[in-house]
N, C-alpha and C positions, 0 to 999 in steps of 0.2 A: 443527492448532494452535488453541488457544482463541481467539486474537485474530482469527481469520477471521470470528467473529461481529461484529466491529467494522466489517467492510466492508459498505458499502451498495451501491456501484456496481461495484466491482472484483471480479475473480475471483482467488482465491489459487491458486498452484501451489507445493506444498511438497515438499522433498526433504531428508531428514535434518534438518540445522539451518539450512537455507536456505529462504527464501520469496521468491517474486516475486508481484507483483500485476499484473494486466493489465486494460485497459479498451479497448474498440474503439469508435470513433465516427467520424463524418464531419466534425464541427465541432471545430476545435482548441481553442476556448474551452471547449466542453463537456467535452472530454477533460481539459483542465487543471483545470477546476473539480471534476470527479468524482475525479480522482486526488488533488488537494490535500485535498478533504473526507475521503476515506478515509485518507490519510496522517495527517491530524490526529487522526482517530478511533483509528487504530492507535497513534499516539504517546501518546494519552490512556490507552488500555488498557495499554500497556507501562509507563507511569509509575505508574499505580494498582496495578500488580502488581509493582513494584520491578524492572522491566527497563529497559534503555535501547536505543535504536536506534543501531547503529554507523554513524555518519555517514561514516566513512572507507571503509566497505564498501558504502554505499548508492549506487546509480546510477539515473539517469532516462534513458530511451531512447524516442525517438519514431520509429516506422517508418511510412513512407508507401508 
């Protein structure tokens, strides 16, 4: 997908029309900052290309 170029920290995993982004780190604040930065960047890309992020289908998961 084109918007993977908008990701700075995270790694995309794409299947059909679904995409997940992942980031691994040891510091929760760093993880939060990187994910939020990339989500804002993806949202900007989506908006500029006349797409929207489906908030009802969007999830955030932290695994430890």
